[in-house]
N, C-alpha and C positions, 0 to 999 in steps of 0.2 A: 536206473540206467540216466548218468548223463547224456547228457546232449549240446552239441554246438551249433548255435547262431552264426549265420553269414553275414559275419559287421566287413571286418578285415581278409578279405578275399588272397589278399599277397601272404598272409601272415597263415591262412590254414592252414596250405601243404608242410608249414616246420610245423605244427601243434603235433607231439612228438605224443602226447597223450591219441589224441583224434588215428594218429596212423599207427599204432597198436592197437588201439577197438576196431579200426576195421582187419587190420592185423585177424588180430583174437577170430571174429566173425569168421572170415575166408576161412581160417581152424573148423567154427566149430560149425560150420557149413560142409566142410569136409567130411564131418562125423557123423552129419547127417545122410550123406549120401553113402557113405563107406557102410550104414547098414543095411544096403542096399546092391551092395556092388560083393562078386565073387569072382575068388580072383582062378583067371582059367576057365571058368563056366560063365554060363550065363548068369545076369541078373534075375537076382527071384521080383526084383520089377516090372510092373504090368510097361507092354513096350504097345505105341500107336505110331502110325505113321501120319507126320500133318502132312496138307494141301502144298505145302511145295517137293511131297516125296522124301524128307527129313522123319529122321528116327524122336521122337518124345518119351521119358522115362515115366511112372509113376517115379524115379528117382529126384527127377528135372524140376520137377513143377511140386515136389516135395523142400526142395532146398531153397525153390524159389521163392518161396512161399516165407519162409524160416529168412531171407537173406530181406524180404522185401519192410517185415515184421519188425528187424534189429537195424537195420541199413533209414528206414526211416526214423527211428529210433533215436539212432543218432545226429541226425540230420534233418531235421521235420522240412527245412527250407530247401530239400534240393531238390529237381527234377529225377525226372525215373526214366529210362532208357535200358529194360532185359530182356531177354531174348524170347524166353516166356511168357512175357505180361504184354496187355493189349497195349499198342501204342500209343499213345494221351500226345497232342498236340500241344501241353501246355506246358512241358520237360523243355518247348523255343524261346519262350522266354523266360526260364529261368537263364544266372548266369553262376548255375552249376549246377549237374547232374549226376546221380550218381549211374555205370550204363555198368550192365553186368551178365554174365554169362553160369546161369546157376551150375551147368556139368560141361565144358566145353568137351569135345571129344564124346559126347553119349555116344556112337554105335563102341566106339572104344569100347566104354564100361562096359555099355550091353553085352557086350563079350567077355568079360574078361582081362581085358587090357588095361593094365597100370596106367598107360600113359592116356591122362583127360586129366581134368584143374577147374576147379571153383574162381572164376576170376573178376574181379574190382575194381572197377578203375572213376577215381573224381575227375571230372572231366570243367576246367574253370575256361571260357572266353576259349571251345573250341579246344583244346588241348587237354592234356590228362596231368592233371600235380604229384598225382597219388595214384599208385599201381600196385597190385596183387594177386601173384600170380598164386595159388597153393596148391602142389597133383601129392593128394596125400595118398595115394596106393606109391608114391615114388622118393615120400619123405622129404619134398621139397618144398619147400617156399620163398615165393624170387619176391622181392619188397622194392620200390624204390619210389625217392622221392624228387621231386622238383633241384636238381642242382644240390640234389643231397644224395646224387650216389643212384648206385644198386646193391642188393644184397642178393643171395641168397643163405637162405638158413644163418641169417643173423652176418656169413660174414661177403665183407666188400669182393664184386664182382666185374671183368672188364673182355672186352670183345677181344677176339684173337688180334694178334698185332701181323697180322699174317697182307702178307703188302700186294699181290699179285693173285690169280685163280691157280692156278697149275693140277694139274695131275694128283696131288697130296691134299688137295682141300676141300675138306669136307661143308655138303652141304645138306641139307633134304628140301623136300618140297616133293610136288608130282613129276613123276617120270613124264608129263609128255610136257609140263613148259621148262623141266631141265635138257630135255632133249631138243630145242626150239635154241637154245641158249648155247647149247653147246654147237648145232650145227651152227652156228658164226662165226665158231673160230676157238671159245670158248671151252677149260682143260678143268677138270672138278672132280671124286669122286661121291658121287651122291648116296648118303647113308638110309638106312633102312626106314623105310615111313613115321612117322611121327604123326599121329591123325589131327591132335590134339595143336591149333597152329597158334592158341599160345602159350602151351609148350616147348612146341617148335625154334617160335622168336625167345623166348628166357632163354634153351638152351645155347643161341645163337650169344647171349649177353653173358654167359658166364663160361662163352669160349670155349666149350662141350662141341660148338659145329659157326662154323667160320662164316656162313651165310647162310640165308631162308628164302627158297621160296614161296609164294601164295596162290594160290589159281584166285580169277577172279569171283570171289563168290562170300568176301569178308567182310561179313557186318562191322560197324561197331563195337559189340560183343563184345565179336571174336580177338578183337589187337588193341584196341586200347590202353591195355593194362599194360601189358607186355611192349607197346609203344614203347612206352616211359622206359620201363626197366629196362631196353636196349638203347633208349638214345642219354638212359645215364649212366648207363654201362661202357658207352666211348660210341653206340654208334648208332645208324639209322635203324630206321623203318618210312619205304620209299615206295613214289608207283612210277610207273613205267617214263613218268615223263622228269623225274627226279624228285618229286615235291613233297613234306608232309603231309600227315593227313592231318583231316581235319575230323572235331566227329562236334552230334548232336547239331546233326543238321536235319536239312528235312527230308532226303533220303539215308542214308544210312547204306549203304551195300555200298564197296569199295569195288578198284579192279583191280589187278593182277598186282602182287609186293612183293619188294627183297627185300630184308634185314640185312645187314655184317659191318663193320669200321668199314669206314670215308674209302678205303684206296678199291677194297673192293668194290663198293658201288660205281665209286669213275668209272672203272672200268667195265662195268656188265651198263653201265648206261650208255656209253661208249660204241658197243656191242651190239644194242639196240638200238642206236638212234643208229649207223651202218650197214644195221638190218633192214629196215625201213628206208631205208634211198633208196630210191625208185634204181 
């Protein structure tokens, strides 16, 4: 298996062979997961609860092991951050880090819902330079390269051209967050739940959604890849202060987030600011 040495960091994200190898790895990991997935039925994988109450399945762990072996072989000098691996502080000393969610949307996966994905990001200086979200059961593979655009199944994608929130705007996200936004006077249609955060934001990148809301429990591994995908599609993923996210820091948890095109984000941040004013 070929591997890449981290020398010229600025050229790394433009290496088409590396992007292809990472994409193929995500798709192969999806095949590992699909061996445990049953559409419309409970997974055949064993299911447990973690200390924080979230689910982890035998499939999550199998995919994580597969990804760690493959990705570390491709980029042996990169740091490693995954939802299903112990978080080792050594990653903070690396210029490049692989940020991975073996199965984003584990609860969906476990119950036979097809909305789940393998998420891989290559992060340099706290921002992603390659992002891949592969949703095997949806037959969707999103790939983005810094300054190189975003693609869905190899075709270029772009965010919605909508300029204002209104009753026809399609927004995905948690109902509580959505209601708070509506209470400021912002109108939109809340779509059916998209449980995978990576897929939810990727659908903003493709224009299938105008915007996406994310509650205050997302970690680096949930959003690093889709952050780059929506950014390269012409939008942004920001926090409630209007700032882009930084990754591979001591704390990986982020607050409430929104993804969308610039005009909608401007309207959102104005509404949030108004709501916060005494």
